[in-house]
Structure formats: structure tokens, C-alpha cells
Residue frames relative to the residue before (quaternion, step in Angstrom):
aa qw qx qy qz dx dy dz
M 1.0000 0.0000 0.0000 0.0000 0.00 0.00 0.00
N 0.6328 0.5356 -0.3312 0.4505 3.58 1.04 -0.80
S 0.6021 0.5824 -0.3498 0.4195 3.56 1.12 -0.68
I 0.6967 0.4466 -0.2840 0.4842 3.59 0.87 -0.91
M 0.6109 0.5347 -0.3601 0.4595 3.60 1.07 -0.62
K 0.6325 0.5184 -0.3267 0.4738 3.57 1.05 -0.73
Q 0.6444 0.5194 -0.3232 0.4589 3.59 0.97 -0.84
V 0.6625 0.4940 -0.3019 0.4753 3.58 0.99 -0.88
A 0.6186 0.5415 -0.3418 0.4554 3.59 1.01 -0.78
E 0.6707 0.4857 -0.2974 0.4752 3.59 0.92 -0.89
L 0.6145 0.5450 -0.3398 0.4582 3.57 1.07 -0.73
I 0.6713 0.4944 -0.2948 0.4669 3.58 0.88 -0.97
M 0.6567 0.5224 -0.3103 0.4467 3.56 0.97 -0.85
N 0.7866 0.3806 -0.1644 0.4575 3.55 0.90 -0.97
Q 0.7546 0.3053 -0.1804 0.5521 3.61 1.19 -0.43
Q 0.1113 0.8046 -0.5686 0.1305 3.54 -0.03 1.29
P 0.5812 -0.1187 -0.7992 -0.0969 1.57 -2.28 1.09
C 0.3346 -0.7154 0.5831 0.1902 3.53 -1.34 0.45
V 0.0869 -0.7787 0.6212 0.0096 3.54 -1.05 0.90
A 0.2370 -0.7650 0.5800 0.1486 3.60 -1.10 0.65
L 0.1320 -0.7333 0.6609 0.0903 3.53 -1.20 0.73
T 0.0395 -0.8360 0.5472 -0.0123 3.58 -0.55 1.12
G 0.1631 -0.7635 0.6188 0.0863 3.52 -1.25 0.66
A 0.8094 -0.3287 0.1949 0.4459 3.54 -1.34 -0.10
G 0.5712 0.6385 -0.3738 0.3554 3.58 1.11 -0.60
I 0.6343 0.5439 -0.3474 0.4256 3.59 1.04 -0.62
S 0.7179 0.4509 -0.2565 0.4642 3.60 1.13 -0.53
V 0.4096 0.7177 -0.4748 0.3028 3.60 1.24 -0.03
E 0.6702 0.5077 -0.2976 0.4522 3.58 1.00 -0.84
S 0.6370 0.4825 -0.3308 0.5020 3.59 1.29 -0.10
G 0.5921 -0.6072 0.3485 0.3991 3.58 1.29 0.16
I 0.5546 0.5873 -0.4004 0.4326 3.56 1.23 0.38
P 0.3686 -0.7633 0.4795 0.2270 3.63 -0.50 1.12
T 0.5171 -0.6148 0.4955 0.3303 3.53 -1.23 0.51
F 0.5660 -0.6064 0.4413 0.3424 3.56 -1.31 0.05
R 0.8452 0.2766 -0.0859 0.4491 3.55 0.68 -1.13
S 0.5745 0.5889 -0.3958 0.4081 3.59 1.17 -0.27
K 0.7122 -0.4368 0.3201 0.4466 3.56 -1.28 0.18
G 0.8024 0.2053 -0.1925 0.5263 3.55 -0.76 1.09
G 0.4610 0.7055 -0.4259 0.3293 3.56 1.31 0.04
L 0.7434 -0.4460 0.2814 0.4115 3.53 -1.35 0.30
W 0.7284 0.4455 -0.2606 0.4506 3.60 0.88 -0.91
E 0.5350 0.5725 -0.4214 0.4565 3.57 1.28 0.04
K 0.7145 0.4336 -0.2273 0.4999 3.55 1.20 -0.61
F 0.7985 0.1631 -0.0564 0.5767 3.55 1.08 -0.76
D 0.4346 -0.6951 0.5116 0.2573 3.55 -0.93 0.92
P 0.3850 -0.7549 0.4743 0.2386 3.62 -0.45 1.13
A 0.5869 0.5795 -0.3718 0.4259 3.59 1.16 -0.51
V 0.7041 0.4115 -0.2472 0.5233 3.56 1.25 -0.44
Y 0.7992 0.3547 -0.1503 0.4615 3.56 0.77 -1.09
A 0.8038 0.2385 -0.1275 0.5298 3.60 1.17 -0.28
S 0.5056 0.6219 -0.4548 0.3883 3.59 1.02 0.65
I 0.5489 -0.6330 0.4363 0.3282 3.55 -1.06 0.73
E 0.6116 0.5637 -0.3562 0.4259 3.57 1.07 -0.67
V 0.6882 0.4522 -0.2780 0.4945 3.57 0.90 -0.92
F 0.5960 0.5729 -0.3635 0.4294 3.59 1.04 -0.75
R 0.6720 0.4986 -0.3054 0.4545 3.57 0.91 -0.86
Q 0.6879 0.4683 -0.2761 0.4808 3.57 1.13 -0.65
D 0.8014 -0.0468 0.0909 0.5894 3.57 0.94 -0.93
P 0.1597 -0.8407 0.5117 0.0769 3.61 0.23 1.25
S 0.5304 0.6431 -0.4162 0.3631 3.61 1.18 -0.35
K 0.5768 0.5808 -0.3886 0.4231 3.61 1.12 -0.53
Y 0.6614 0.4869 -0.3030 0.4833 3.57 0.91 -0.90
W 0.6997 0.4841 -0.2808 0.4441 3.57 0.80 -0.99
S 0.5799 0.5950 -0.3787 0.4077 3.60 1.16 -0.48
I 0.7511 0.3411 -0.2164 0.5222 3.61 1.13 -0.53
R 0.7354 0.4083 -0.2334 0.4878 3.61 1.19 -0.31
G 0.5337 0.6797 -0.3920 0.3155 3.57 1.16 -0.56
E 0.6584 0.5272 -0.3228 0.4293 3.59 0.90 -0.91
F 0.6566 0.5029 -0.3188 0.4630 3.59 0.92 -0.88
I 0.6801 0.5006 -0.2991 0.4443 3.58 0.84 -0.96
R 0.6958 0.4678 -0.2792 0.4681 3.60 0.95 -0.84
N 0.7283 0.3393 -0.2194 0.5534 3.56 1.28 -0.33
Y 0.1751 0.8537 -0.4788 0.1060 3.55 1.27 0.49
D 0.6893 0.4955 -0.2891 0.4424 3.59 0.92 -0.84
D 0.5831 0.5959 -0.3753 0.4050 3.61 1.21 -0.25
Y 0.6744 0.4773 -0.2895 0.4832 3.59 1.21 -0.39
S 0.1050 -0.8216 0.5602 0.0054 3.55 -0.77 1.08
P 0.5858 -0.5587 0.4421 0.3863 3.58 -1.18 0.49
N 0.3083 -0.7338 0.5714 0.2001 3.55 -1.15 0.61
A 0.7793 -0.3626 0.2369 0.4529 3.54 -1.34 -0.04
G 0.6149 0.5591 -0.3456 0.4358 3.59 1.11 -0.63
H 0.6578 0.4897 -0.3005 0.4870 3.58 0.91 -0.92
L 0.6789 0.5056 -0.2913 0.4456 3.56 0.89 -0.95
A 0.6290 0.5358 -0.3352 0.4527 3.59 1.06 -0.72
L 0.6492 0.5023 -0.3226 0.4713 3.59 0.98 -0.79
A 0.6336 0.5159 -0.3337 0.4702 3.58 1.01 -0.77
E 0.6528 0.5073 -0.3153 0.4659 3.58 1.02 -0.76
L 0.6142 0.5392 -0.3441 0.4622 3.59 1.04 -0.74
E 0.6358 0.5104 -0.3299 0.4760 3.60 1.02 -0.74
T 0.6475 0.5170 -0.3145 0.4632 3.59 0.95 -0.86
M 0.6665 0.4976 -0.2893 0.4738 3.58 1.08 -0.75
G 0.4924 -0.6684 0.4270 0.3585 3.59 1.25 -0.21
L 0.5986 0.6009 -0.3351 0.4102 3.59 1.26 0.29
L 0.7186 0.2974 -0.2451 0.5789 3.61 1.25 0.15
R 0.3014 -0.8021 0.4924 0.1530 3.56 -0.46 1.21
H 0.8248 -0.0424 0.1153 0.5519 3.57 0.90 -0.91
V 0.2081 -0.7268 0.6360 0.1547 3.54 -1.27 0.54
I 0.1208 -0.7391 0.6602 0.0563 3.54 -0.88 1.04
T 0.0185 0.8368 -0.5463 0.0303 3.61 -0.56 1.03
Q 0.3767 -0.6933 0.5739 0.2192 3.51 -1.19 0.74
N 0.5721 0.6436 -0.3551 0.3639 3.55 1.27 -0.36
I 0.2853 -0.7652 0.5599 0.1400 3.53 -1.15 0.71
D 0.4908 0.7059 -0.3992 0.3184 3.59 1.29 0.16
G 0.4266 -0.7471 0.4331 0.2688 3.61 1.22 -0.20
L 0.4228 0.7560 -0.4346 0.2465 3.59 1.23 0.08
H 0.5679 0.5778 -0.3985 0.4299 3.61 1.13 -0.44
R 0.6795 0.4666 -0.2939 0.4840 3.57 0.92 -0.84
K 0.6096 0.5453 -0.3447 0.4606 3.57 1.07 -0.71
A 0.6705 0.5151 -0.2862 0.4508 3.56 1.08 -0.78
G 0.6035 -0.5815 0.3502 0.4184 3.57 1.23 -0.35
S 0.4350 0.6639 -0.4896 0.3611 3.61 1.22 0.12
R 0.2498 -0.7980 0.5353 0.1191 3.58 -0.87 0.94
N 0.7392 0.3513 -0.2124 0.5339 3.58 0.98 -0.82
V 0.2410 0.7793 -0.5201 0.2532 3.53 0.22 1.35
T 0.0993 -0.7549 0.6445 0.0701 3.54 -1.07 0.83
E 0.1661 -0.7831 0.5965 0.0582 3.56 -0.56 1.23
I 0.2020 -0.8522 0.4671 0.1217 3.56 0.17 1.26
H 0.7186 0.3738 -0.2522 0.5295 3.60 1.20 -0.33
G 0.6101 -0.5689 0.3500 0.4261 3.59 1.26 0.24
S 0.3506 -0.7306 0.5485 0.2062 3.56 -1.29 -0.29
L 0.4741 -0.6627 0.5126 0.2706 3.54 -1.14 0.78
R 0.4907 0.6795 -0.4152 0.3536 3.57 1.28 -0.23
E 0.7641 0.3159 -0.1551 0.5406 3.57 1.04 -0.81
I 0.0431 -0.7917 0.6092 -0.0169 3.57 -0.84 1.03
F 0.1024 -0.8166 0.5677 0.0182 3.57 -0.87 0.97
C 0.4626 -0.6324 0.5409 0.3059 3.52 -1.23 0.54
V 0.4089 -0.7319 0.4894 0.2399 3.57 -0.78 1.01
R 0.6554 0.5065 -0.3162 0.4625 3.60 1.24 -0.29
C 0.8411 0.1732 -0.0611 0.5088 3.60 0.59 -1.12
G 0.4925 -0.6958 0.4077 0.3272 3.62 1.24 -0.22
K 0.3701 0.7346 -0.4957 0.2788 3.60 1.22 0.06
E 0.2925 -0.7750 0.5382 0.1558 3.58 -0.94 0.91
Y 0.1190 -0.7380 0.6611 0.0644 3.50 -1.15 0.84
R 0.2573 -0.7554 0.5814 0.1587 3.60 -1.23 0.47
A 0.4535 -0.6707 0.5131 0.2850 3.55 -0.83 0.98
P 0.6010 -0.1840 -0.7754 -0.0608 1.54 -2.03 1.50
K 0.5031 0.6893 -0.4086 0.3237 3.60 1.25 0.08
I 0.2953 0.7241 -0.5617 0.2702 3.52 0.08 1.37
P 0.6051 -0.5734 0.3967 0.3843 3.62 -1.13 0.50
E 0.5407 -0.5729 0.4970 0.3638 3.54 -1.27 0.39
G 0.5016 0.6611 -0.4700 0.3007 3.56 -1.28 0.11
M 0.1778 -0.7711 0.6055 0.0854 3.54 -1.23 0.51
P 0.4190 -0.4147 -0.7416 0.3200 1.49 -0.24 2.50
P 0.5824 -0.5555 0.4334 0.4054 3.60 -1.20 0.29
L 0.2166 -0.7904 0.5661 0.0895 3.53 -1.07 0.84
C 0.5332 -0.6053 0.5010 0.3136 3.51 -1.24 0.62
V 0.6547 -0.4926 0.3864 0.4235 3.59 -1.27 0.24
C 0.6607 0.4931 -0.3099 0.4736 3.59 1.20 -0.48
G 0.5848 -0.5938 0.3645 0.4155 3.58 1.29 -0.16
G 0.5341 0.6356 -0.4024 0.3859 3.58 1.26 -0.10
V 0.5507 -0.6080 0.4626 0.3363 3.55 -1.23 0.51
L 0.3495 -0.7244 0.5540 0.2149 3.56 -1.07 0.74
K 0.0498 -0.7829 0.6202 0.0000 3.56 -1.08 0.83
P 0.4421 -0.6769 0.5146 0.2856 3.60 -0.83 0.91
N 0.5222 -0.6428 0.4729 0.3009 3.53 -1.20 0.61
T 0.4025 0.6888 -0.4895 0.3519 3.55 0.66 1.19
V 0.4823 -0.6586 0.4995 0.2900 3.54 -1.23 0.52
L 0.1945 -0.7795 0.5880 0.0938 3.56 -0.62 1.15
F 0.6409 -0.4918 0.3988 0.4340 3.57 -1.27 0.30
G 0.7416 0.3412 -0.2842 0.5029 3.54 -0.83 1.03
E 0.6596 0.4565 -0.3079 0.5116 3.59 1.29 -0.12
S 0.4640 -0.6605 0.5132 0.2916 3.54 -1.22 0.50
L 0.5275 -0.6032 0.4852 0.3499 3.54 -1.18 0.54
P 0.5849 -0.5654 0.4308 0.3907 3.59 -1.12 0.58
P 0.4892 -0.7048 0.4232 0.2913 3.63 -0.61 1.07
Q 0.6621 0.5115 -0.3224 0.4429 3.59 0.93 -0.84
A 0.6468 0.5112 -0.3201 0.4667 3.59 0.99 -0.81
L 0.6610 0.5083 -0.3023 0.4619 3.56 0.96 -0.86
E 0.6448 0.5177 -0.3145 0.4662 3.58 1.02 -0.82
T 0.6498 0.5121 -0.3113 0.4676 3.58 0.99 -0.84
A 0.6533 0.5177 -0.3101 0.4572 3.58 0.93 -0.91
S 0.6675 0.4994 -0.3014 0.4627 3.59 0.92 -0.88
R 0.6554 0.5072 -0.3128 0.4641 3.57 0.99 -0.82
Q 0.6540 0.5079 -0.3147 0.4639 3.58 0.94 -0.83
A 0.6624 0.5001 -0.3042 0.4675 3.58 0.95 -0.86
G 0.7189 0.4847 -0.2562 0.4273 3.55 0.92 -0.87
T 0.7578 0.3722 -0.1997 0.4973 3.57 1.21 -0.35
C 0.5367 0.6181 -0.4238 0.3877 3.62 1.21 0.09
K 0.3846 -0.7016 0.5492 0.2414 3.55 -1.31 0.33
V 0.7546 0.1385 -0.1051 0.6327 3.56 1.31 -0.37
M 0.0522 -0.7732 0.6303 0.0472 3.58 -1.00 0.83
L 0.2339 -0.7340 0.6258 0.1221 3.53 -0.92 1.04
V 0.1127 -0.7893 0.6030 0.0258 3.59 -0.59 1.18
I 0.0004 0.8672 -0.4878 0.1004 3.53 -0.11 1.36
G 0.8897 -0.0328 0.0191 0.4549 3.55 -0.83 1.05
T 0.5445 0.5995 -0.4218 0.4076 3.58 1.02 0.70
S 0.5035 -0.6657 0.4719 0.2839 3.54 -1.09 0.78
A 0.2794 -0.8031 0.4781 0.2196 3.58 1.29 -0.36
V 0.5508 0.5946 -0.4136 0.4147 3.56 1.04 0.81
V 0.6546 0.5102 -0.3153 0.4602 3.61 1.19 -0.42
Q 0.2419 -0.7721 0.5760 0.1166 3.54 -0.69 1.13
P 0.5852 -0.1349 -0.7903 -0.1219 1.50 -2.23 1.14
A 0.4106 0.7354 -0.4669 0.2695 3.62 1.26 -0.09
A 0.6316 0.5689 -0.3365 0.4053 3.58 1.01 -0.81
S 0.6566 0.5182 -0.3138 0.4493 3.59 1.14 -0.50
L 0.5344 0.6796 -0.4028 0.3005 3.61 1.14 -0.49
P 0.6417 0.4981 -0.3616 0.4575 3.67 0.89 -0.65
F 0.6343 0.5193 -0.3303 0.4679 3.59 1.09 -0.66
V 0.6042 0.5357 -0.3463 0.4775 3.58 1.09 -0.70
A 0.6563 0.5035 -0.3070 0.4707 3.57 0.95 -0.91
R 0.6650 0.5115 -0.3075 0.4489 3.58 0.87 -0.96
Q 0.6596 0.5228 -0.3069 0.4444 3.60 0.93 -0.88
N 0.7217 0.3979 -0.2337 0.5160 3.56 1.19 -0.51
G 0.6968 -0.5473 0.2475 0.3919 3.55 1.21 0.59
A 0.4854 0.6789 -0.4371 0.3352 3.59 1.23 0.12
R 0.3929 -0.6602 0.5808 0.2692 3.54 -1.29 0.47
I 0.2669 -0.7840 0.5477 0.1190 3.57 -0.98 0.90
V 0.0915 -0.7698 0.6312 0.0248 3.55 -0.92 1.03
E 0.1337 -0.7991 0.5823 0.0668 3.58 -0.60 1.11
V 0.0776 -0.7490 0.6574 0.0289 3.54 -0.99 0.98
N 0.3639 0.7145 -0.4973 0.3311 3.55 -0.24 1.28
I 0.4945 -0.6303 0.5065 0.3188 3.56 -1.05 0.77
Q 0.7319 0.3279 -0.1876 0.5671 3.55 1.09 -0.82
N 0.4199 -0.6880 0.5276 0.2684 3.56 -1.13 0.65
A 0.0145 -0.8418 0.5377 -0.0453 3.56 -0.04 1.33
F 0.7741 0.2396 -0.1344 0.5704 3.59 1.20 -0.43
P 0.1970 -0.8455 0.4854 0.1037 3.60 0.29 1.26
A 0.6610 0.5299 -0.3120 0.4300 3.60 1.13 -0.54
A 0.3853 0.7391 -0.4796 0.2744 3.62 1.24 0.12
D 0.4846 -0.6576 0.4971 0.2926 3.56 -1.13 0.68
F 0.7697 0.0830 -0.0409 0.6317 3.55 1.17 -0.70
R 0.0503 -0.7936 0.6058 0.0271 3.56 -1.06 0.72
I 0.1014 -0.7670 0.6326 0.0345 3.54 -0.91 1.04
A 0.1862 -0.8039 0.5604 0.0704 3.57 -0.35 1.29
E 0.4529 0.6568 -0.4480 0.4034 3.53 0.52 1.25
K 0.6296 -0.4998 0.4141 0.4271 3.57 -1.26 0.29
A 0.6139 -0.5957 0.3779 0.3541 3.53 -1.08 0.79
G 0.6473 0.5415 -0.3297 0.4232 3.58 0.92 -0.85
V 0.6682 0.4919 -0.2867 0.4789 3.54 0.98 -0.89
A 0.7019 0.4894 -0.2752 0.4383 3.57 0.78 -1.06
L 0.7233 0.4467 -0.2662 0.4544 3.58 0.74 -1.01
S 0.6159 0.5214 -0.3479 0.4772 3.58 1.06 -0.66
G 0.6438 0.5284 -0.3126 0.4568 3.56 1.04 -0.78
I 0.6423 0.5172 -0.3180 0.4677 3.56 1.02 -0.81
V 0.6416 0.5112 -0.3232 0.4717 3.59 0.96 -0.85
A 0.6443 0.5259 -0.3224 0.4520 3.58 0.95 -0.85
E 0.6644 0.4914 -0.3021 0.4752 3.58 0.99 -0.83
L 0.6159 0.5483 -0.3442 0.4490 3.60 1.04 -0.71
K 0.6664 0.5172 -0.3002 0.4453 3.56 1.00 -0.81
K 0.6265 0.5272 -0.3386 0.4635 3.59 1.23 -0.29
L 0.5874 0.6030 -0.3675 0.3953 3.55 1.22 -0.43
P 0.6033 -0.6330 0.3508 0.3351 3.60 -1.03 0.69
F 0.7762 0.2663 -0.1600 0.5487 3.59 1.09 -0.56
Q 0.2527 -0.7649 0.5783 0.1287 3.55 -0.93 0.93
G 0.6388 -0.5157 0.4038 0.4037 3.54 -1.33 0.17
C 0.6770 -0.4963 0.3539 0.4125 3.55 -1.32 0.13
């Protein structure tokens, strides 16, 4: 395993820029369950009911019944070694950008600055009536919670039936299309448009490194079948052994 981590470290050092694409798998070590794997959220709750914009408009309490606890306990969740390793790679000048499908905000908590949250974040909550912003975990009680104006609160996340923010999607596509190395970490690679980003990178000459217990991207040039925290920490350790560091 150390051998492949060393190869990936050398690749990152020698083929810049590097971009990361992360999915729910990177946050499992922080105690946050995935969506589609066994025991995941969508195995317990039908997303067409509990996470669709149409149902939210009719009965927002369904959404809040599965998201309220996380949002009210937002400060209890911390970045793990995987998030911290990516933040360190950015500090070393060896990771240009993180594109994440996750809505937990842990990349920013870890210290990553160049982050595109293509599905939004539970960190930010807005009133659908007046637009007032709240920040997790400081939101009113109630099911669903209401703004001081009486409007329903909705996290700044993309529900089923909503379009992705155009600017976030444009940034993600540009980052994928101009990188030389893409780290694909903990994603099922089935949710579009994020699932297409490794192919965009590959078509533009990038090398693909998959970090995932499951093999979700068979066309990867390198694959580390390990937890994100272990794999990414190992890659950072190998980078520090190399004679030249990033800028």
C-alpha cells in the first residue's frame, strides 16, 4: 500500500495542478452516514418524499425530520484525517481546488479555502419568504423551524427536482477540465453531473486517482482501496519525504 501512495505522491508533485472530487465516503470517518451504500440514508428514507423540492413546498416537516438533528448538532461533527490531509495539500501548494458533493461543510471546517460545494451546504439556512440567513446550529426550534417573519427555513442545499447552482457547476467543470491530476475520493460516481467530472478530466489529459473502499471508477489510473483518512494521510506523508515541496 505504501508503494502506491508513494507513486501517487510523486504524480501529484510532478503533474500539476491537482484537483479533488469528494463524495459522502470521505465523511464516514466523521460519523456521517453515506446516502446510497448499505445502511445509508436513502435506504431508510425515500428521497422522493424526504428530499424533494416538491414535497418540501407541500410539507417541509418531512425534510426537517431527517435533517433537523444534524443541523442542530452541527458543531458536534468534526473533520477527519481525510479532510485535514486535503487542507494540508492545499497549504503545501499541491492541491488547487476541492469539488465536493457533500453538504456537511467539513472541508471548510478543516481549513480548505478553495472549495466548491456543488450541492450546497447545511451550514447556511435561509427563509424562503424574506431571505434572512441563519447559520447552523443556531436556528429556531419547531418542526419545521420558522423565521422571525413566519416563513419556512430551508438549508442552502440542492433538493431533488432543483437545479445545481450554475456558478458552482461552471467552476467544477473548469477545474476538472484544466487539472492534470484528479483525486476521486469516496464517491459512488453515479450522481450526475458530478459523476461526469472524472471523465471530463480524463478527456483533457488528467490522471485519475481513486480513493475508495468500493471500486466506483474502474478507469482510474491508480486506485487505493482504503479509508480516505488513511490513504490521504499516507499520501501527504510520502510527499513530505520527497526532495521538493510545493510553492
